[in-house]
C-alpha positions in Angstrom: -0.2 0.0 -0.2 1.3 3.4 -1.1 1.4 6.0 1.6 0.3 9.3 0.4 2.5 12.2 1.7 0.6 16.0 1.1 2.7 19.0 0.9 0.6 22.2 1.8 2.5 25.3 1.2 1.4 28.4 3.1 3.0 31.4 1.4 1.5 35.2 2.2 2.9 38.5 0.6 1.3 40.5 3.7 2.1 39.6 7.5 -0.7 39.5 9.5 0.2 39.3 12.9 -2.5 37.1 14.4 -3.1 33.5 15.4 -3.7 31.1 12.4 -4.4 27.1 12.6 -3.5 24.7 10.1 -4.2 21.0 10.1 -1.3 18.6 8.9 -2.8 15.3 7.9 -1.2 11.6 8.6 2.2 11.0 7.5 1.9 15.0 5.6 3.8 18.2 6.2 3.2 21.9 5.8 5.5 24.8 4.5 4.9 28.2 6.1 6.6 31.4 4.5 6.8 35.1 4.3 8.4 35.7 1.2 8.2 39.6 1.9 9.0 39.5 5.5 12.7 39.2 6.2 13.1 39.3 10.1 10.1 36.8 11.4 9.9 34.2 14.0 7.0 31.7 13.9 5.8 30.7 17.3 4.3 27.0 17.5 1.5 25.4 19.6 1.1 21.6 19.3 -2.4 21.1 20.1 -2.3 17.4 19.6 -1.2 15.0 21.5 1.5 13.6 18.8 5.0 14.6 18.3 5.7 16.7 15.1 9.0 17.2 13.2 10.0 21.2 12.7 12.6 22.1 10.3 13.6 25.5 8.4 14.5 24.6 5.1 16.3 26.8 2.4 13.4 27.7 -0.3 15.5 27.7 -3.2 17.7 24.4 -2.6 15.0 22.8 -0.4 18.5 22.0 2.1 17.5 21.6 5.8 19.0 24.7 7.6 17.9 23.4 11.2 15.4 21.0 12.7 14.1 19.7 15.9 11.1 17.7 17.3 8.0 19.3 18.9 6.7 17.1 21.8 2.8 16.7 22.7 1.2 20.0 23.5 4.9 21.4 23.0 5.4 25.4 22.2 8.5 26.6 20.1 9.8 29.9 18.7 11.6 29.2 15.6 13.5 32.3 13.7 13.4 31.9 9.5 16.2 33.0 7.8 15.6 35.4 5.1 15.5 32.3 2.3 14.0 29.5 4.5 10.7 28.0 4.9 9.2 26.6 8.0 8.4 23.1 7.6 6.3 20.8 9.9 5.7 17.2 9.2 3.8 14.9 11.1 4.7 11.1 11.3 1.9 9.9 13.1 -1.0 7.9 12.2 -3.6 10.7 13.0 -4.1 14.2 12.0 -3.2 16.9 14.1 -3.9 20.5 14.2 -1.0 23.3 15.5 -1.3 27.0 16.0 0.7 29.3 14.7 1.4 33.4 14.9 4.0 35.6 13.4 6.4 37.8 15.4 9.6 39.8 13.9 13.1 38.6 15.0 16.6 39.9 14.1 17.4 38.2 10.6 19.2 34.9 11.0 22.6 34.5 8.6 23.5 31.0 7.8 27.2 30.8 6.2 28.8 28.2 4.0 31.2 27.2 6.7 29.0 26.8 9.5 29.1 23.1 11.0 26.1 21.7 12.2 25.7 18.6 14.4 22.6 16.5 14.3 21.8 15.2 18.1 18.8 14.8 20.4 18.0 16.7 23.7 16.1 14.5 26.2 14.2 15.5 29.0 14.2 12.6 31.2 12.6 14.6 34.0 9.1 14.3 35.0 9.0 18.4 34.5 9.1 20.4 31.3 12.2 22.3 30.7 11.9 25.3 28.6 15.0 26.2 26.9 16.2 29.2 24.9 18.6 28.5 21.9 19.2 32.1 21.0 18.2 32.8 16.7 17.0 29.5 16.4 13.9 28.6 18.7 12.7 28.3 22.3 11.5 24.9 22.7 10.0 23.6 25.5 10.8 20.0 26.1 8.1 18.0 27.4 8.6 15.3 30.3 10.3 12.4 29.3 10.5 13.6 25.5 13.2 13.4 23.3 13.7 16.7 20.9 16.0 16.3 17.6 18.0 19.5 16.8 20.4 20.5 14.6 22.6 23.2 15.7 25.8 24.8 14.6 29.2 24.4 16.8 29.3 27.7 19.1 25.9 27.7 19.6 24.4 28.5 23.1 22.1 26.6 24.6 20.1 28.6 27.5 17.4 28.4 30.4 15.9 30.3 32.9 16.1 30.0 36.2 15.2 33.0 39.3 14.3 35.4 36.6 17.6 35.2 35.1 18.9 33.5 32.0 21.8 31.0 32.0 24.0 29.1 29.9 23.3 25.2 30.3 25.8 24.3 27.5 27.5 25.6 24.1 27.6 22.9 21.2 31.0 22.0 20.4 33.2 18.8 19.2 32.5 16.9 22.4 29.1 16.1 21.0 28.8 13.6 17.9 26.2 13.3 15.2 23.4 11.2 16.7 24.4 11.9 20.4 21.5 12.2 22.9 21.9 15.2 25.5 20.2 14.4 28.7 19.3 18.1 29.7 17.4 17.1 32.9 21.3 16.0 34.2 22.7 18.8 32.9 20.6 21.0 34.6 21.1 19.2 37.6 25.1 19.8 37.5 24.8 23.2 36.4 22.2 24.1 39.7 24.6 22.1 42.0 
């Protein structure tokens, strides 16, 4: 049996800063793009009980710029580069809805010589862990969840404690392709 993959592209020439909802069919994906808007971020709210895959892709080459997993009922803010589109994939067997809104941000510059590492952020705890990845996204890691990311070497991953933002770790050569970073464990070490 062939699996049907739907691709829905949402492209707007005028940005209406409000909330919108889009349904993503089982096994499908949507692309959200704003060609007339250079400095934008897209706030996502996964209203389903299913995990989604989120990526920014170059709208000319189709090449993936960055990506991560958005857990059930998760929230994230994704900065989209000038030549980028936001792509949300639904690998589950059920149709899902996602709510999004558009905000402005500083432009993201992707250099040819940047080295990106694909790895997983794992929240092994029973509490949500809100993270801040400046210029990329602000994922909220659900309890007992995994979030796949593609981040460049030198990227800071931060968290908030007591109203202050602190660096949790910096992506470097000690993280290998495919590694799993235990975020709860790192938080415990930093807070000791």
